[in-house]
C-alpha positions as CSV (number, residue, x, y, z in Angstrom):
1,X,-36.5,59.1,-92.6
2,X,-33.5,57.4,-92.4
3,X,-35.4,53.9,-91.0
4,X,-36.3,51.9,-94.5
5,X,-39.9,51.7,-93.9
6,X,-42.5,52.0,-96.8
7,X,-44.4,55.2,-97.0
8,X,-47.6,53.3,-97.6
9,X,-49.2,52.6,-94.6
10,X,-51.8,50.0,-95.7
11,X,-50.9,48.7,-99.2
12,X,-47.5,47.8,-98.8
13,X,-46.7,46.9,-94.9
14,X,-43.2,46.8,-93.9
15,X,-41.2,43.9,-92.7
16,X,-40.4,43.8,-89.2
17,X,-38.4,41.8,-87.0
18,X,-35.3,40.6,-85.7
19,X,-34.8,36.9,-85.3
20,X,-33.3,35.4,-81.9
21,X,-29.7,35.1,-82.1
22,X,-28.8,36.6,-85.0
23,X,-25.4,38.0,-85.6
24,X,-23.9,41.6,-86.7
25,X,-23.6,40.2,-90.2
26,X,-26.6,38.7,-91.2
27,X,-30.1,40.4,-91.9
28,X,-32.7,38.9,-89.7
29,X,-35.0,36.8,-91.8
30,X,-37.7,35.9,-89.4
31,X,-40.3,38.0,-90.3
32,X,-41.4,38.4,-94.3
33,X,-41.9,41.4,-95.8
34,X,-45.5,41.7,-94.8
35,X,-45.7,41.4,-91.0
36,X,-46.0,44.5,-89.2
37,X,-45.5,44.6,-85.4
38,X,-48.6,46.9,-85.0
39,X,-52.2,45.3,-85.4
40,X,-54.1,46.1,-88.4
41,X,-56.9,47.1,-86.3
42,X,-54.8,49.1,-84.1
43,X,-53.0,50.9,-87.4
44,X,-55.9,51.6,-89.1
45,X,-57.7,53.4,-85.9
46,X,-54.4,55.6,-85.2
47,X,-54.7,56.7,-89.0
48,X,-58.4,57.4,-89.1
49,X,-58.0,59.5,-85.9
50,X,-55.6,61.6,-87.2
51,X,-57.7,62.2,-90.3
52,X,-60.9,62.7,-88.3
53,X,-58.9,65.3,-86.2
54,X,-56.8,67.1,-88.9
55,X,-59.3,67.5,-91.9
56,X,-62.2,69.5,-90.2
57,X,-59.3,71.5,-88.5
58,X,-57.6,72.5,-92.0
59,X,-61.1,72.7,-93.4
60,X,-62.0,75.2,-90.8
61,X,-58.5,77.1,-91.2
62,X,-58.9,77.4,-94.7
63,X,-62.4,78.6,-94.3
64,X,-60.9,81.0,-91.8
65,X,-58.2,82.5,-94.7
66,X,-60.6,83.0,-96.7
67,X,-62.7,85.1,-94.3
68,X,-59.6,86.8,-93.6
69,X,-58.7,87.8,-97.0
70,X,-62.5,89.4,-97.3
71,X,-61.9,92.1,-94.3
72,X,-58.3,92.9,-96.0
73,X,-58.8,94.4,-99.2
74,X,-58.6,93.6,-103.0
75,X,-55.0,92.9,-103.2
76,X,-55.5,90.0,-100.2
77,X,-58.6,88.7,-101.8
78,X,-57.1,88.2,-104.9
79,X,-54.0,86.4,-103.1
80,X,-56.3,84.0,-101.6
81,X,-57.7,83.4,-105.4
82,X,-54.4,82.7,-106.9
83,X,-53.6,80.4,-104.0
84,X,-56.8,78.5,-104.3
85,X,-56.3,78.1,-108.0
86,X,-52.7,76.8,-107.6
87,X,-53.8,74.5,-104.5
88,X,-56.7,73.0,-107.2
89,X,-53.8,72.6,-109.9
90,X,-51.7,71.0,-107.4
91,X,-54.0,68.3,-106.4
92,X,-54.9,67.6,-109.9
93,X,-51.6,67.0,-110.7
94,X,-50.7,64.8,-107.9
95,X,-54.0,62.8,-108.7
96,X,-53.2,62.8,-112.7
97,X,-49.6,61.3,-111.8
98,X,-51.4,58.7,-109.3
99,X,-49.0,59.9,-106.5
100,X,-52.0,59.8,-104.1
101,X,-55.7,59.0,-103.8
102,X,-58.2,61.4,-104.5
103,X,-59.1,61.7,-101.0
104,X,-55.2,62.2,-100.3
105,X,-54.5,64.7,-103.1
106,X,-57.7,67.2,-102.2
107,X,-55.7,66.7,-98.4
108,X,-52.9,67.8,-99.9
109,X,-54.8,70.8,-101.7
110,X,-56.1,71.9,-98.4
111,X,-52.8,72.1,-97.2
112,X,-51.2,73.8,-100.0
113,X,-53.6,76.7,-100.0
114,X,-52.8,77.3,-96.7
115,X,-49.0,77.3,-97.0
116,X,-49.3,79.4,-100.5
117,X,-51.6,82.1,-98.4
118,X,-50.0,82.5,-95.4
119,X,-46.6,82.6,-96.3
120,X,-47.0,84.7,-99.6
121,X,-47.5,88.5,-100.1
122,X,-49.7,90.1,-102.2
123,X,-46.8,92.3,-103.3
124,X,-45.0,89.1,-104.9
125,X,-45.3,86.1,-107.1
126,X,-47.1,83.1,-105.9
127,X,-43.9,81.1,-106.1
128,X,-42.5,83.6,-103.2
129,X,-44.2,81.4,-100.5
130,X,-43.9,78.1,-99.1
131,X,-45.4,76.9,-102.5
132,X,-42.2,76.6,-104.0
133,X,-40.3,74.2,-101.2
134,X,-43.8,72.0,-101.2
135,X,-43.2,71.7,-105.1
136,X,-39.6,70.8,-104.5
137,X,-41.2,68.3,-101.7
138,X,-43.4,66.6,-104.4
139,X,-40.8,66.4,-107.3
140,X,-38.1,65.0,-105.1
141,X,-40.5,62.5,-103.1
142,X,-42.1,61.3,-106.5
143,X,-38.6,60.7,-108.5
144,X,-37.8,58.5,-105.4
145,X,-40.7,56.6,-104.6
146,X,-40.4,55.8,-108.6
147,X,-36.6,55.0,-108.3
148,X,-35.7,51.6,-108.1
149,X,-39.0,50.6,-108.4
150,X,-38.9,46.6,-110.0
151,X,-36.4,46.3,-106.8
152,X,-39.1,47.4,-104.4
153,X,-41.7,45.0,-105.9
154,X,-39.6,42.1,-105.6
155,X,-39.4,43.0,-102.3
156,X,-43.0,43.8,-101.4
157,X,-41.8,47.4,-100.3
158,X,-43.2,49.4,-103.5
159,X,-45.8,52.0,-102.7
160,X,-49.5,51.0,-103.9
161,X,-50.6,51.6,-107.4
162,X,-53.1,53.9,-106.2
163,X,-50.7,56.3,-104.6
164,X,-50.5,57.7,-100.8
165,X,-53.3,57.5,-98.8
166,X,-54.8,60.7,-97.1
167,X,-53.8,59.7,-93.8
168,X,-50.3,59.5,-95.2
169,X,-50.2,62.8,-96.8
170,X,-51.3,64.7,-93.8
171,X,-49.0,62.6,-91.6
172,X,-46.3,64.4,-93.6
173,X,-47.7,67.6,-94.4
174,X,-50.7,68.2,-91.8
175,X,-47.9,70.1,-89.2
176,X,-47.0,72.5,-92.3
177,X,-50.6,73.5,-93.0
178,X,-51.6,74.0,-89.3
179,X,-48.2,75.7,-88.6
180,X,-48.8,78.0,-91.6
181,X,-51.9,79.3,-90.3
182,X,-53.4,80.9,-87.0
183,X,-52.2,77.7,-85.2
184,X,-48.5,78.5,-85.9
185,X,-48.8,82.3,-84.5
186,X,-50.3,80.7,-81.4
187,X,-47.9,78.2,-81.0
188,X,-44.9,80.8,-81.4
189,X,-46.9,83.1,-79.1
190,X,-47.0,80.3,-76.2
191,X,-43.4,80.0,-76.3
192,X,-42.9,83.6,-76.4
193,X,-44.9,83.6,-72.8
194,X,-43.2,80.8,-71.4
195,X,-39.8,81.8,-72.1
196,X,-39.9,85.6,-72.0
197,X,-38.4,86.1,-75.3
198,X,-39.6,87.6,-78.4
199,X,-39.7,86.1,-82.0
200,X,-41.0,88.1,-85.0
201,X,-43.7,85.6,-85.8
202,X,-43.8,86.7,-89.8
203,X,-40.4,85.5,-89.8
204,X,-40.3,82.7,-87.4
205,X,-43.5,80.7,-89.2
206,X,-41.9,80.3,-92.6
207,X,-38.7,78.6,-90.4
208,X,-41.1,75.9,-88.7
209,X,-43.1,75.3,-91.9
210,X,-39.6,74.8,-93.8
211,X,-38.4,72.7,-91.1
212,X,-41.3,70.2,-91.4
213,X,-41.0,70.4,-95.3
214,X,-37.5,69.4,-95.1
215,X,-38.1,66.7,-92.6
216,X,-41.0,65.2,-94.7
217,X,-38.5,65.3,-97.8
218,X,-35.9,63.4,-95.9
219,X,-38.3,61.1,-94.6
220,X,-39.5,59.4,-97.9
221,X,-36.3,60.1,-99.9
222,X,-33.9,58.3,-97.4
223,X,-36.6,55.4,-97.2
224,X,-37.2,55.1,-100.8
225,X,-33.7,55.4,-102.1
226,X,-32.3,53.1,-98.9
227,X,-35.0,50.4,-100.0
228,X,-33.7,50.3,-103.3
229,X,-30.2,50.9,-103.3
230,X,-29.2,51.1,-99.9
231,X,-28.7,47.4,-99.2
232,X,-29.2,45.4,-95.7
233,X,-30.0,48.5,-93.3
234,X,-28.5,48.6,-89.7
235,X,-31.1,48.9,-86.6
236,X,-30.4,52.3,-85.3
237,X,-30.5,51.1,-81.4
238,X,-28.7,48.1,-82.0
239,X,-26.4,48.4,-84.7
240,X,-27.1,45.0,-86.1
241,X,-27.7,44.4,-89.7
242,X,-31.7,44.2,-90.4
243,X,-34.0,43.4,-93.8
244,X,-35.0,46.4,-95.8
245,X,-38.1,47.6,-94.6
246,X,-37.4,47.4,-91.0
247,X,-38.8,49.9,-88.4
248,X,-35.8,52.2,-87.0
249,X,-33.1,50.4,-89.3
250,X,-31.4,52.8,-91.8
251,X,-28.8,52.9,-94.3
252,X,-25.9,55.5,-95.4
253,X,-26.9,55.8,-98.6
254,X,-30.8,56.0,-97.7
255,X,-29.8,58.7,-95.0
256,X,-27.3,60.5,-97.1
257,X,-29.9,61.0,-99.9
258,X,-32.6,62.3,-97.4
259,X,-30.5,64.4,-96.1
260,X,-29.6,65.9,-99.4
261,X,-33.2,66.2,-100.6
262,X,-33.9,68.2,-97.3
263,X,-31.3,70.5,-98.1
264,X,-32.3,71.1,-101.8
265,X,-35.7,72.1,-99.9
266,X,-34.2,74.4,-97.3
267,X,-32.2,76.0,-100.3
268,X,-35.1,76.8,-102.3
269,X,-36.9,78.4,-99.1
270,X,-34.2,80.7,-98.9
271,X,-35.4,82.4,-102.1
272,X,-38.9,81.4,-101.9
273,X,-39.5,82.8,-98.5
274,X,-37.1,85.6,-98.0
275,X,-35.1,83.7,-95.6
276,X,-31.2,84.5,-94.7
277,X,-29.0,81.3,-95.0
278,X,-28.9,81.1,-91.6
279,X,-32.6,80.8,-90.9
280,X,-32.4,78.2,-93.6
281,X,-29.7,76.1,-91.9
282,X,-32.1,76.0,-88.7
283,X,-34.9,74.7,-90.7
284,X,-32.4,72.1,-92.2
285,X,-31.2,71.4,-89.2
286,X,-34.2,70.9,-87.3
287,X,-35.7,68.9,-90.3
288,X,-32.8,66.6,-90.1
289,X,-33.0,66.2,-86.2
290,X,-36.7,65.4,-86.8
291,X,-35.2,62.5,-89.6
292,X,-33.4,60.7,-86.9
293,X,-35.9,61.3,-84.1
294,X,-38.7,59.3,-86.8
295,X,-36.0,56.3,-86.7
296,X,-35.7,56.4,-82.9
297,X,-39.2,55.8,-82.5
298,X,-39.0,53.4,-85.4
299,X,-36.8,51.1,-83.3
300,X,-38.7,51.6,-80.3
301,X,-42.3,52.5,-80.4
302,X,-43.4,51.2,-83.3
303,X,-41.6,48.3,-83.3
304,X,-43.3,47.3,-80.2
305,X,-46.1,47.7,-81.8
306,X,-47.7,50.7,-80.0
307,X,-47.8,53.5,-82.9
308,X,-48.4,53.1,-86.4
309,X,-46.5,54.7,-89.4
310,X,-48.6,57.6,-89.7
311,X,-48.5,58.9,-86.1
312,X,-44.9,58.0,-86.1
313,X,-44.4,60.4,-89.3
314,X,-46.9,62.8,-87.6
315,X,-44.6,63.3,-84.4
316,X,-41.3,63.5,-86.4
317,X,-42.8,66.6,-88.5
318,X,-43.9,68.3,-85.4
319,X,-40.7,67.6,-83.6
320,X,-39.0,69.0,-86.6
321,X,-40.9,72.5,-85.8
322,X,-40.4,72.3,-82.1
323,X,-36.8,71.8,-82.7
324,X,-36.6,74.7,-85.5
325,X,-38.5,77.1,-82.6
326,X,-36.0,76.0,-80.0
327,X,-33.3,77.0,-82.7
328,X,-34.9,80.3,-83.2
329,X,-35.0,81.5,-79.5
330,X,-31.5,80.4,-79.1
331,X,-29.7,82.3,-82.0
332,X,-32.3,84.7,-83.2
333,X,-30.8,87.7,-81.7
334,X,-27.6,86.8,-84.0
335,X,-29.9,86.3,-87.3
336,X,-32.5,88.9,-87.0
């Protein structure tokens, strides 16, 4: 997200606030890097609610994928087993690198399995699926999180040494897992009914998933690079300079880095998901729109204490997916 907010929802809360009477040329100093507009209890309830809803749904969808593979022949069963093995490897790698807690790594594995299985093909290698852009996301966000670590620690903006929490992982990746599965097909079918237009679901789903992955990449990369190297950010709604970590505040460097990261993920998606350049461009545009939507919510609802960071991130990934769906309906006749 272009707003410079640390991705950890609990260990290193964001500074917030803007002093009354501040000028455009000086950052606000009314809040320290430990305060958040939302109360700790509300923030925790929102994050736990996200977990309580998404984890059972993702488990059920994974079981559905296994059942589906059992009824479709040996090739699909083998694909599921390969996807399961790679997902376990992905979760183990994330935990060993201390990029996430154990529950968070397991949640990431649930998402990874759905993406790898449903966007892949028995006729192709496992890397010809959403697994490749997901790995690209992990590499870019891991590197961005480690960049300028000393500066972030001095500013009390560094991620917890335990890594990301389960709610953070699902806030950024949960929508991609849902869209990869039958839930994504249902969304496309519902949109077809509402609009009276047709989309080929096997081509639409990868674009929606890629849009979510692009947004999640831009979100984390922009925050981490902006906090470390971007200098005082500017509030999106007032254009006043703020302290790094302020909800809704952006830096040029952080935003540019986030968009560049999203472009790299979209480029990988062309090869991995067998997309055209136009389809990847739709995913990139939608992911970028989600990035700025995230900042807008951060500058309004989050700074008012209505929403915590996890819900802001989840809603922003959903916005990216819906934007991609809208663009597909607008331009699919040209790129079909």
